[in-house]
mmCIF entry with sequence, helices, sheets and N, C-alpha, C, O atoms, coordinates in Angstrom:
data_MODEL
# 
_entry.id   MODEL 
# 
_entity.id                         1 
_entity.type                       polymer 
_entity.pdbx_number_of_molecules   1 
# 
_entity_poly.entity_id                      1 
_entity_poly.type                           'polypeptide(L)' 
_entity_poly.nstd_linkage                   no 
_entity_poly.nstd_monomer                   no 
_entity_poly.pdbx_seq_one_letter_code       
;(UNK)(UNK)(UNK)(UNK)(UNK)(UNK)(UNK)(UNK)(UNK)(UNK)(UNK)(UNK)(UNK)(UNK)(UNK)(UNK)
(UNK)(UNK)(UNK)(UNK)(UNK)(UNK)(UNK)(UNK)(UNK)(UNK)(UNK)(UNK)(UNK)(UNK)(UNK)(UNK)
(UNK)(UNK)(UNK)(UNK)(UNK)(UNK)(UNK)(UNK)(UNK)(UNK)(UNK)(UNK)(UNK)(UNK)(UNK)
;
_entity_poly.pdbx_seq_one_letter_code_can   XXXXXXXXXXXXXXXXXXXXXXXXXXXXXXXXXXXXXXXXXXXXXXX 
_entity_poly.pdbx_strand_id                 A 
# 
loop_
_entity_poly_seq.entity_id 
_entity_poly_seq.num 
_entity_poly_seq.mon_id 
_entity_poly_seq.hetero 
1 1  UNK n 
1 2  UNK n 
1 3  UNK n 
1 4  UNK n 
1 5  UNK n 
1 6  UNK n 
1 7  UNK n 
1 8  UNK n 
1 9  UNK n 
1 10 UNK n 
1 11 UNK n 
1 12 UNK n 
1 13 UNK n 
1 14 UNK n 
1 15 UNK n 
1 16 UNK n 
1 17 UNK n 
1 18 UNK n 
1 19 UNK n 
1 20 UNK n 
1 21 UNK n 
1 22 UNK n 
1 23 UNK n 
1 24 UNK n 
1 25 UNK n 
1 26 UNK n 
1 27 UNK n 
1 28 UNK n 
1 29 UNK n 
1 30 UNK n 
1 31 UNK n 
1 32 UNK n 
1 33 UNK n 
1 34 UNK n 
1 35 UNK n 
1 36 UNK n 
1 37 UNK n 
1 38 UNK n 
1 39 UNK n 
1 40 UNK n 
1 41 UNK n 
1 42 UNK n 
1 43 UNK n 
1 44 UNK n 
1 45 UNK n 
1 46 UNK n 
1 47 UNK n 
# 
_struct_asym.id          A 
_struct_asym.entity_id   1 
# 
loop_
_struct_conf.conf_type_id 
_struct_conf.id 
_struct_conf.pdbx_PDB_helix_id 
_struct_conf.beg_label_comp_id 
_struct_conf.beg_label_asym_id 
_struct_conf.beg_label_seq_id 
_struct_conf.pdbx_beg_PDB_ins_code 
_struct_conf.end_label_comp_id 
_struct_conf.end_label_asym_id 
_struct_conf.end_label_seq_id 
_struct_conf.pdbx_end_PDB_ins_code 
_struct_conf.beg_auth_comp_id 
_struct_conf.beg_auth_asym_id 
_struct_conf.beg_auth_seq_id 
_struct_conf.end_auth_comp_id 
_struct_conf.end_auth_asym_id 
_struct_conf.end_auth_seq_id 
_struct_conf.pdbx_PDB_helix_class 
_struct_conf.details 
_struct_conf.pdbx_PDB_helix_length 
HELX_P HELX_P1 AA1 UNK A 2  ? UNK A 5  ? UNK A 2  UNK A 5  1 ? 4  
HELX_P HELX_P2 AA2 UNK A 9  ? UNK A 16 ? UNK A 9  UNK A 16 1 ? 8  
HELX_P HELX_P3 AA3 UNK A 24 ? UNK A 34 ? UNK A 24 UNK A 34 1 ? 11 
HELX_P HELX_P4 AA4 UNK A 38 ? UNK A 43 ? UNK A 38 UNK A 43 1 ? 6  
# 
_struct_conf_type.id          HELX_P 
_struct_conf_type.criteria    ? 
_struct_conf_type.reference   ? 
# 
loop_
_atom_site.group_PDB 
_atom_site.id 
_atom_site.type_symbol 
_atom_site.label_atom_id 
_atom_site.label_alt_id 
_atom_site.label_comp_id 
_atom_site.label_asym_id 
_atom_site.label_entity_id 
_atom_site.label_seq_id 
_atom_site.pdbx_PDB_ins_code 
_atom_site.Cartn_x 
_atom_site.Cartn_y 
_atom_site.Cartn_z 
_atom_site.occupancy 
_atom_site.B_iso_or_equiv 
_atom_site.pdbx_formal_charge 
_atom_site.auth_seq_id 
_atom_site.auth_comp_id 
_atom_site.auth_asym_id 
_atom_site.auth_atom_id 
_atom_site.pdbx_PDB_model_num 
ATOM 1   N N  . UNK A 1 1  ? 0.828   -1.182 0.000  1.00 0.00 ? 1  UNK A N  1 
ATOM 2   C CA . UNK A 1 1  ? 0.000   0.000  0.000  1.00 0.00 ? 1  UNK A CA 1 
ATOM 3   C C  . UNK A 1 1  ? 0.874   1.248  0.000  1.00 0.00 ? 1  UNK A C  1 
ATOM 4   O O  . UNK A 1 1  ? 0.639   2.176  -0.773 1.00 0.00 ? 1  UNK A O  1 
ATOM 5   N N  . UNK A 1 2  ? 1.865   1.268  0.853  1.00 0.00 ? 2  UNK A N  1 
ATOM 6   C CA . UNK A 1 2  ? 2.755   2.437  0.926  1.00 0.00 ? 2  UNK A CA 1 
ATOM 7   C C  . UNK A 1 2  ? 3.398   2.714  -0.425 1.00 0.00 ? 2  UNK A C  1 
ATOM 8   O O  . UNK A 1 2  ? 3.469   3.863  -0.861 1.00 0.00 ? 2  UNK A O  1 
ATOM 9   N N  . UNK A 1 3  ? 3.859   1.676  -1.076 1.00 0.00 ? 3  UNK A N  1 
ATOM 10  C CA . UNK A 1 3  ? 4.496   1.845  -2.389 1.00 0.00 ? 3  UNK A CA 1 
ATOM 11  C C  . UNK A 1 3  ? 3.503   2.422  -3.395 1.00 0.00 ? 3  UNK A C  1 
ATOM 12  O O  . UNK A 1 3  ? 3.855   3.321  -4.157 1.00 0.00 ? 3  UNK A O  1 
ATOM 13  N N  . UNK A 1 4  ? 2.291   1.929  -3.409 1.00 0.00 ? 4  UNK A N  1 
ATOM 14  C CA . UNK A 1 4  ? 1.280   2.427  -4.351 1.00 0.00 ? 4  UNK A CA 1 
ATOM 15  C C  . UNK A 1 4  ? 0.886   3.867  -4.052 1.00 0.00 ? 4  UNK A C  1 
ATOM 16  O O  . UNK A 1 4  ? 0.461   4.599  -4.945 1.00 0.00 ? 4  UNK A O  1 
ATOM 17  N N  . UNK A 1 5  ? 1.030   4.273  -2.788 1.00 0.00 ? 5  UNK A N  1 
ATOM 18  C CA . UNK A 1 5  ? 0.709   5.647  -2.407 1.00 0.00 ? 5  UNK A CA 1 
ATOM 19  C C  . UNK A 1 5  ? 1.907   6.575  -2.581 1.00 0.00 ? 5  UNK A C  1 
ATOM 20  O O  . UNK A 1 5  ? 1.758   7.796  -2.543 1.00 0.00 ? 5  UNK A O  1 
ATOM 21  N N  . UNK A 1 6  ? 3.098   5.999  -2.773 1.00 0.00 ? 6  UNK A N  1 
ATOM 22  C CA . UNK A 1 6  ? 4.301   6.800  -2.935 1.00 0.00 ? 6  UNK A CA 1 
ATOM 23  C C  . UNK A 1 6  ? 4.834   7.364  -1.637 1.00 0.00 ? 6  UNK A C  1 
ATOM 24  O O  . UNK A 1 6  ? 5.437   8.437  -1.620 1.00 0.00 ? 6  UNK A O  1 
ATOM 25  N N  . UNK A 1 7  ? 4.611   6.637  -0.539 1.00 0.00 ? 7  UNK A N  1 
ATOM 26  C CA . UNK A 1 7  ? 5.122   7.071  0.765  1.00 0.00 ? 7  UNK A CA 1 
ATOM 27  C C  . UNK A 1 7  ? 5.951   5.954  1.385  1.00 0.00 ? 7  UNK A C  1 
ATOM 28  O O  . UNK A 1 7  ? 5.908   4.810  0.933  1.00 0.00 ? 7  UNK A O  1 
ATOM 29  N N  . UNK A 1 8  ? 6.697   6.294  2.413  1.00 0.00 ? 8  UNK A N  1 
ATOM 30  C CA . UNK A 1 8  ? 7.524   5.307  3.102  1.00 0.00 ? 8  UNK A CA 1 
ATOM 31  C C  . UNK A 1 8  ? 6.649   4.310  3.859  1.00 0.00 ? 8  UNK A C  1 
ATOM 32  O O  . UNK A 1 8  ? 5.573   4.647  4.353  1.00 0.00 ? 8  UNK A O  1 
ATOM 33  N N  . UNK A 1 9  ? 7.137   3.083  3.936  1.00 0.00 ? 9  UNK A N  1 
ATOM 34  C CA . UNK A 1 9  ? 6.426   2.048  4.688  1.00 0.00 ? 9  UNK A CA 1 
ATOM 35  C C  . UNK A 1 9  ? 6.217   2.476  6.135  1.00 0.00 ? 9  UNK A C  1 
ATOM 36  O O  . UNK A 1 9  ? 5.159   2.226  6.712  1.00 0.00 ? 9  UNK A O  1 
ATOM 37  N N  . UNK A 1 10 ? 7.216   3.117  6.719  1.00 0.00 ? 10 UNK A N  1 
ATOM 38  C CA . UNK A 1 10 ? 7.106   3.568  8.112  1.00 0.00 ? 10 UNK A CA 1 
ATOM 39  C C  . UNK A 1 10 ? 5.979   4.587  8.278  1.00 0.00 ? 10 UNK A C  1 
ATOM 40  O O  . UNK A 1 10 ? 5.263   4.565  9.279  1.00 0.00 ? 10 UNK A O  1 
ATOM 41  N N  . UNK A 1 11 ? 5.821   5.473  7.304  1.00 0.00 ? 11 UNK A N  1 
ATOM 42  C CA . UNK A 1 11 ? 4.745   6.471  7.380  1.00 0.00 ? 11 UNK A CA 1 
ATOM 43  C C  . UNK A 1 11 ? 3.382   5.789  7.322  1.00 0.00 ? 11 UNK A C  1 
ATOM 44  O O  . UNK A 1 11 ? 2.480   6.121  8.091  1.00 0.00 ? 11 UNK A O  1 
ATOM 45  N N  . UNK A 1 12 ? 3.240   4.837  6.411  1.00 0.00 ? 12 UNK A N  1 
ATOM 46  C CA . UNK A 1 12 ? 1.967   4.113  6.310  1.00 0.00 ? 12 UNK A CA 1 
ATOM 47  C C  . UNK A 1 12 ? 1.705   3.318  7.585  1.00 0.00 ? 12 UNK A C  1 
ATOM 48  O O  . UNK A 1 12 ? 0.578   3.279  8.079  1.00 0.00 ? 12 UNK A O  1 
ATOM 49  N N  . UNK A 1 13 ? 2.736   2.694  8.105  1.00 0.00 ? 13 UNK A N  1 
ATOM 50  C CA . UNK A 1 13 ? 2.602   1.919  9.336  1.00 0.00 ? 13 UNK A CA 1 
ATOM 51  C C  . UNK A 1 13 ? 2.115   2.799  10.491 1.00 0.00 ? 13 UNK A C  1 
ATOM 52  O O  . UNK A 1 13 ? 1.310   2.358  11.311 1.00 0.00 ? 13 UNK A O  1 
ATOM 53  N N  . UNK A 1 14 ? 2.594   4.023  10.554 1.00 0.00 ? 14 UNK A N  1 
ATOM 54  C CA . UNK A 1 14 ? 2.144   4.942  11.602 1.00 0.00 ? 14 UNK A CA 1 
ATOM 55  C C  . UNK A 1 14 ? 0.660   5.255  11.471 1.00 0.00 ? 14 UNK A C  1 
ATOM 56  O O  . UNK A 1 14 ? -0.025  5.415  12.481 1.00 0.00 ? 14 UNK A O  1 
ATOM 57  N N  . UNK A 1 15 ? 0.150   5.346  10.245 1.00 0.00 ? 15 UNK A N  1 
ATOM 58  C CA . UNK A 1 15 ? -1.295  5.558  10.057 1.00 0.00 ? 15 UNK A CA 1 
ATOM 59  C C  . UNK A 1 15 ? -2.076  4.336  10.512 1.00 0.00 ? 15 UNK A C  1 
ATOM 60  O O  . UNK A 1 15 ? -3.075  4.456  11.221 1.00 0.00 ? 15 UNK A O  1 
ATOM 61  N N  . UNK A 1 16 ? -1.616  3.159  10.101 1.00 0.00 ? 16 UNK A N  1 
ATOM 62  C CA . UNK A 1 16 ? -2.313  1.914  10.441 1.00 0.00 ? 16 UNK A CA 1 
ATOM 63  C C  . UNK A 1 16 ? -2.318  1.687  11.943 1.00 0.00 ? 16 UNK A C  1 
ATOM 64  O O  . UNK A 1 16 ? -3.324  1.255  12.506 1.00 0.00 ? 16 UNK A O  1 
ATOM 65  N N  . UNK A 1 17 ? -1.213  1.974  12.586 1.00 0.00 ? 17 UNK A N  1 
ATOM 66  C CA . UNK A 1 17 ? -1.096  1.742  14.029 1.00 0.00 ? 17 UNK A CA 1 
ATOM 67  C C  . UNK A 1 17 ? -1.606  2.911  14.868 1.00 0.00 ? 17 UNK A C  1 
ATOM 68  O O  . UNK A 1 17 ? -1.470  2.915  16.091 1.00 0.00 ? 17 UNK A O  1 
ATOM 69  N N  . UNK A 1 18 ? -2.195  3.903  14.196 1.00 0.00 ? 18 UNK A N  1 
ATOM 70  C CA . UNK A 1 18 ? -2.780  5.077  14.837 1.00 0.00 ? 18 UNK A CA 1 
ATOM 71  C C  . UNK A 1 18 ? -1.768  5.913  15.617 1.00 0.00 ? 18 UNK A C  1 
ATOM 72  O O  . UNK A 1 18 ? -2.115  6.573  16.597 1.00 0.00 ? 18 UNK A O  1 
ATOM 73  N N  . UNK A 1 19 ? -0.525  5.877  15.173 1.00 0.00 ? 19 UNK A N  1 
ATOM 74  C CA . UNK A 1 19 ? 0.493   6.727  15.784 1.00 0.00 ? 19 UNK A CA 1 
ATOM 75  C C  . UNK A 1 19 ? 0.392   8.159  15.250 1.00 0.00 ? 19 UNK A C  1 
ATOM 76  O O  . UNK A 1 19 ? 0.792   9.111  15.920 1.00 0.00 ? 19 UNK A O  1 
ATOM 77  N N  . UNK A 1 20 ? -0.144  8.297  14.045 1.00 0.00 ? 20 UNK A N  1 
ATOM 78  C CA . UNK A 1 20 ? -0.338  9.600  13.419 1.00 0.00 ? 20 UNK A CA 1 
ATOM 79  C C  . UNK A 1 20 ? -1.761  9.684  12.879 1.00 0.00 ? 20 UNK A C  1 
ATOM 80  O O  . UNK A 1 20 ? -2.333  8.683  12.448 1.00 0.00 ? 20 UNK A O  1 
ATOM 81  N N  . UNK A 1 21 ? -2.318  10.875 12.906 1.00 0.00 ? 21 UNK A N  1 
ATOM 82  C CA . UNK A 1 21 ? -3.604  11.088 12.243 1.00 0.00 ? 21 UNK A CA 1 
ATOM 83  C C  . UNK A 1 21 ? -3.378  11.041 10.740 1.00 0.00 ? 21 UNK A C  1 
ATOM 84  O O  . UNK A 1 21 ? -2.310  11.404 10.249 1.00 0.00 ? 21 UNK A O  1 
ATOM 85  N N  . UNK A 1 22 ? -4.395  10.589 10.015 1.00 0.00 ? 22 UNK A N  1 
ATOM 86  C CA . UNK A 1 22 ? -4.296  10.508 8.564  1.00 0.00 ? 22 UNK A CA 1 
ATOM 87  C C  . UNK A 1 22 ? -4.813  11.809 7.963  1.00 0.00 ? 22 UNK A C  1 
ATOM 88  O O  . UNK A 1 22 ? -5.987  12.140 8.128  1.00 0.00 ? 22 UNK A O  1 
ATOM 89  N N  . UNK A 1 23 ? -3.955  12.548 7.269  1.00 0.00 ? 23 UNK A N  1 
ATOM 90  C CA . UNK A 1 23 ? -4.432  13.762 6.598  1.00 0.00 ? 23 UNK A CA 1 
ATOM 91  C C  . UNK A 1 23 ? -5.428  13.383 5.498  1.00 0.00 ? 23 UNK A C  1 
ATOM 92  O O  . UNK A 1 23 ? -5.370  12.284 4.946  1.00 0.00 ? 23 UNK A O  1 
ATOM 93  N N  . UNK A 1 24 ? -6.335  14.303 5.189  1.00 0.00 ? 24 UNK A N  1 
ATOM 94  C CA . UNK A 1 24 ? -7.378  14.006 4.212  1.00 0.00 ? 24 UNK A CA 1 
ATOM 95  C C  . UNK A 1 24 ? -6.798  13.606 2.864  1.00 0.00 ? 24 UNK A C  1 
ATOM 96  O O  . UNK A 1 24 ? -7.332  12.714 2.205  1.00 0.00 ? 24 UNK A O  1 
ATOM 97  N N  . UNK A 1 25 ? -5.713  14.251 2.442  1.00 0.00 ? 25 UNK A N  1 
ATOM 98  C CA . UNK A 1 25 ? -5.139  13.878 1.141  1.00 0.00 ? 25 UNK A CA 1 
ATOM 99  C C  . UNK A 1 25 ? -4.631  12.446 1.137  1.00 0.00 ? 25 UNK A C  1 
ATOM 100 O O  . UNK A 1 25 ? -4.719  11.769 0.113  1.00 0.00 ? 25 UNK A O  1 
ATOM 101 N N  . UNK A 1 26 ? -4.102  11.967 2.258  1.00 0.00 ? 26 UNK A N  1 
ATOM 102 C CA . UNK A 1 26 ? -3.654  10.574 2.352  1.00 0.00 ? 26 UNK A CA 1 
ATOM 103 C C  . UNK A 1 26 ? -4.856  9.638  2.389  1.00 0.00 ? 26 UNK A C  1 
ATOM 104 O O  . UNK A 1 26 ? -4.832  8.568  1.780  1.00 0.00 ? 26 UNK A O  1 
ATOM 105 N N  . UNK A 1 27 ? -5.897  10.034 3.095  1.00 0.00 ? 27 UNK A N  1 
ATOM 106 C CA . UNK A 1 27 ? -7.117  9.230  3.140  1.00 0.00 ? 27 UNK A CA 1 
ATOM 107 C C  . UNK A 1 27 ? -7.694  9.084  1.744  1.00 0.00 ? 27 UNK A C  1 
ATOM 108 O O  . UNK A 1 27 ? -8.181  8.014  1.379  1.00 0.00 ? 27 UNK A O  1 
ATOM 109 N N  . UNK A 1 28 ? -7.643  10.144 0.969  1.00 0.00 ? 28 UNK A N  1 
ATOM 110 C CA . UNK A 1 28 ? -8.108  10.103 -0.416 1.00 0.00 ? 28 UNK A CA 1 
ATOM 111 C C  . UNK A 1 28 ? -7.255  9.138  -1.237 1.00 0.00 ? 28 UNK A C  1 
ATOM 112 O O  . UNK A 1 28 ? -7.787  8.387  -2.055 1.00 0.00 ? 28 UNK A O  1 
ATOM 113 N N  . UNK A 1 29 ? -5.951  9.150  -1.028 1.00 0.00 ? 29 UNK A N  1 
ATOM 114 C CA . UNK A 1 29 ? -5.064  8.224  -1.737 1.00 0.00 ? 29 UNK A CA 1 
ATOM 115 C C  . UNK A 1 29 ? -5.390  6.779  -1.383 1.00 0.00 ? 29 UNK A C  1 
ATOM 116 O O  . UNK A 1 29 ? -5.443  5.919  -2.262 1.00 0.00 ? 29 UNK A O  1 
ATOM 117 N N  . UNK A 1 30 ? -5.605  6.513  -0.108 1.00 0.00 ? 30 UNK A N  1 
ATOM 118 C CA . UNK A 1 30 ? -5.942  5.158  0.331  1.00 0.00 ? 30 UNK A CA 1 
ATOM 119 C C  . UNK A 1 30 ? -7.235  4.701  -0.335 1.00 0.00 ? 30 UNK A C  1 
ATOM 120 O O  . UNK A 1 30 ? -7.315  3.578  -0.833 1.00 0.00 ? 30 UNK A O  1 
ATOM 121 N N  . UNK A 1 31 ? -8.242  5.564  -0.344 1.00 0.00 ? 31 UNK A N  1 
ATOM 122 C CA . UNK A 1 31 ? -9.520  5.235  -0.969 1.00 0.00 ? 31 UNK A CA 1 
ATOM 123 C C  . UNK A 1 31 ? -9.325  4.934  -2.453 1.00 0.00 ? 31 UNK A C  1 
ATOM 124 O O  . UNK A 1 31 ? -9.898  3.978  -2.975 1.00 0.00 ? 31 UNK A O  1 
ATOM 125 N N  . UNK A 1 32 ? -8.525  5.739  -3.125 1.00 0.00 ? 32 UNK A N  1 
ATOM 126 C CA . UNK A 1 32 ? -8.287  5.519  -4.556 1.00 0.00 ? 32 UNK A CA 1 
ATOM 127 C C  . UNK A 1 32 ? -7.595  4.187  -4.816 1.00 0.00 ? 32 UNK A C  1 
ATOM 128 O O  . UNK A 1 32 ? -7.963  3.464  -5.741 1.00 0.00 ? 32 UNK A O  1 
ATOM 129 N N  . UNK A 1 33 ? -6.603  3.866  -4.012 1.00 0.00 ? 33 UNK A N  1 
ATOM 130 C CA . UNK A 1 33 ? -5.885  2.600  -4.182 1.00 0.00 ? 33 UNK A CA 1 
ATOM 131 C C  . UNK A 1 33 ? -6.830  1.422  -3.947 1.00 0.00 ? 33 UNK A C  1 
ATOM 132 O O  . UNK A 1 33 ? -6.762  0.419  -4.659 1.00 0.00 ? 33 UNK A O  1 
ATOM 133 N N  . UNK A 1 34 ? -7.700  1.539  -2.963 1.00 0.00 ? 34 UNK A N  1 
ATOM 134 C CA . UNK A 1 34 ? -8.628  0.455  -2.641 1.00 0.00 ? 34 UNK A CA 1 
ATOM 135 C C  . UNK A 1 34 ? -9.857  0.427  -3.545 1.00 0.00 ? 34 UNK A C  1 
ATOM 136 O O  . UNK A 1 34 ? -10.595 -0.558 -3.557 1.00 0.00 ? 34 UNK A O  1 
ATOM 137 N N  . UNK A 1 35 ? -10.080 1.498  -4.298 1.00 0.00 ? 35 UNK A N  1 
ATOM 138 C CA . UNK A 1 35 ? -11.239 1.554  -5.176 1.00 0.00 ? 35 UNK A CA 1 
ATOM 139 C C  . UNK A 1 35 ? -12.544 1.769  -4.446 1.00 0.00 ? 35 UNK A C  1 
ATOM 140 O O  . UNK A 1 35 ? -13.593 1.281  -4.868 1.00 0.00 ? 35 UNK A O  1 
ATOM 141 N N  . UNK A 1 36 ? -12.476 2.507  -3.338 1.00 0.00 ? 36 UNK A N  1 
ATOM 142 C CA . UNK A 1 36 ? -13.676 2.824  -2.553 1.00 0.00 ? 36 UNK A CA 1 
ATOM 143 C C  . UNK A 1 36 ? -13.725 4.328  -2.327 1.00 0.00 ? 36 UNK A C  1 
ATOM 144 O O  . UNK A 1 36 ? -12.781 5.047  -2.656 1.00 0.00 ? 36 UNK A O  1 
ATOM 145 N N  . UNK A 1 37 ? -14.837 4.798  -1.762 1.00 0.00 ? 37 UNK A N  1 
ATOM 146 C CA . UNK A 1 37 ? -14.940 6.222  -1.453 1.00 0.00 ? 37 UNK A CA 1 
ATOM 147 C C  . UNK A 1 37 ? -14.389 6.501  -0.059 1.00 0.00 ? 37 UNK A C  1 
ATOM 148 O O  . UNK A 1 37 ? -14.282 5.600  0.772  1.00 0.00 ? 37 UNK A O  1 
ATOM 149 N N  . UNK A 1 38 ? -14.046 7.745  0.178  1.00 0.00 ? 38 UNK A N  1 
ATOM 150 C CA . UNK A 1 38 ? -13.583 8.154  1.506  1.00 0.00 ? 38 UNK A CA 1 
ATOM 151 C C  . UNK A 1 38 ? -14.685 7.889  2.537  1.00 0.00 ? 38 UNK A C  1 
ATOM 152 O O  . UNK A 1 38 ? -14.401 7.459  3.655  1.00 0.00 ? 38 UNK A O  1 
ATOM 153 N N  . UNK A 1 39 ? -15.928 8.143  2.162  1.00 0.00 ? 39 UNK A N  1 
ATOM 154 C CA . UNK A 1 39 ? -17.056 7.896  3.072  1.00 0.00 ? 39 UNK A CA 1 
ATOM 155 C C  . UNK A 1 39 ? -17.112 6.426  3.470  1.00 0.00 ? 39 UNK A C  1 
ATOM 156 O O  . UNK A 1 39 ? -17.398 6.113  4.626  1.00 0.00 ? 39 UNK A O  1 
ATOM 157 N N  . UNK A 1 40 ? -16.845 5.521  2.534  1.00 0.00 ? 40 UNK A N  1 
ATOM 158 C CA . UNK A 1 40 ? -16.827 4.089  2.854  1.00 0.00 ? 40 UNK A CA 1 
ATOM 159 C C  . UNK A 1 40 ? -15.776 3.773  3.911  1.00 0.00 ? 40 UNK A C  1 
ATOM 160 O O  . UNK A 1 40 ? -16.009 2.949  4.795  1.00 0.00 ? 40 UNK A O  1 
ATOM 161 N N  . UNK A 1 41 ? -14.629 4.422  3.822  1.00 0.00 ? 41 UNK A N  1 
ATOM 162 C CA . UNK A 1 41 ? -13.572 4.190  4.815  1.00 0.00 ? 41 UNK A CA 1 
ATOM 163 C C  . UNK A 1 41 ? -13.985 4.767  6.165  1.00 0.00 ? 41 UNK A C  1 
ATOM 164 O O  . UNK A 1 41 ? -13.828 4.116  7.198  1.00 0.00 ? 41 UNK A O  1 
ATOM 165 N N  . UNK A 1 42 ? -14.505 5.973  6.155  1.00 0.00 ? 42 UNK A N  1 
ATOM 166 C CA . UNK A 1 42 ? -14.861 6.639  7.408  1.00 0.00 ? 42 UNK A CA 1 
ATOM 167 C C  . UNK A 1 42 ? -15.971 5.903  8.142  1.00 0.00 ? 42 UNK A C  1 
ATOM 168 O O  . UNK A 1 42 ? -15.943 5.798  9.369  1.00 0.00 ? 42 UNK A O  1 
ATOM 169 N N  . UNK A 1 43 ? -16.947 5.394  7.400  1.00 0.00 ? 43 UNK A N  1 
ATOM 170 C CA . UNK A 1 43 ? -18.104 4.759  8.037  1.00 0.00 ? 43 UNK A CA 1 
ATOM 171 C C  . UNK A 1 43 ? -17.957 3.255  8.233  1.00 0.00 ? 43 UNK A C  1 
ATOM 172 O O  . UNK A 1 43 ? -18.866 2.624  8.773  1.00 0.00 ? 43 UNK A O  1 
ATOM 173 N N  . UNK A 1 44 ? -16.847 2.664  7.815  1.00 0.00 ? 44 UNK A N  1 
ATOM 174 C CA . UNK A 1 44 ? -16.635 1.246  8.006  1.00 0.00 ? 44 UNK A CA 1 
ATOM 175 C C  . UNK A 1 44 ? -16.535 0.936  9.488  1.00 0.00 ? 44 UNK A C  1 
ATOM 176 O O  . UNK A 1 44 ? -15.853 1.696  10.175 1.00 0.00 ? 44 UNK A O  1 
ATOM 177 N N  . UNK A 1 45 ? -17.124 -0.069 10.039 1.00 0.00 ? 45 UNK A N  1 
ATOM 178 C CA . UNK A 1 45 ? -17.906 -1.157 9.470  1.00 0.00 ? 45 UNK A CA 1 
ATOM 179 C C  . UNK A 1 45 ? -19.417 -0.902 9.481  1.00 0.00 ? 45 UNK A C  1 
ATOM 180 O O  . UNK A 1 45 ? -20.194 -1.786 9.119  1.00 0.00 ? 45 UNK A O  1 
ATOM 181 N N  . UNK A 1 46 ? -19.833 0.286  9.889  1.00 0.00 ? 46 UNK A N  1 
ATOM 182 C CA . UNK A 1 46 ? -21.254 0.544  9.993  1.00 0.00 ? 46 UNK A CA 1 
ATOM 183 C C  . UNK A 1 46 ? -21.986 0.422  8.663  1.00 0.00 ? 46 UNK A C  1 
ATOM 184 O O  . UNK A 1 46 ? -23.163 0.066  8.625  1.00 0.00 ? 46 UNK A O  1 
ATOM 185 N N  . UNK A 1 47 ? -21.293 0.716  7.587  1.00 0.00 ? 47 UNK A N  1 
ATOM 186 C CA . UNK A 1 47 ? -21.925 0.716  6.270  1.00 0.00 ? 47 UNK A CA 1 
ATOM 187 C C  . UNK A 1 47 ? -22.047 -0.662 5.692  1.00 0.00 ? 47 UNK A C  1 
ATOM 188 O O  . UNK A 1 47 ? -22.561 -0.823 4.585  1.00 0.00 ? 47 UNK A O  1 
# 
């Protein structure tokens, strides 16, 4: 995922492990890589 987003593995790991907040632009990148909307990520698993 980090490679597809063009960021360091350590940076992505910090997002996954909740060590850093995810900026909206990164959240948008994650959604694009996964082929889902940002709303789908934010509301998961409720949706």
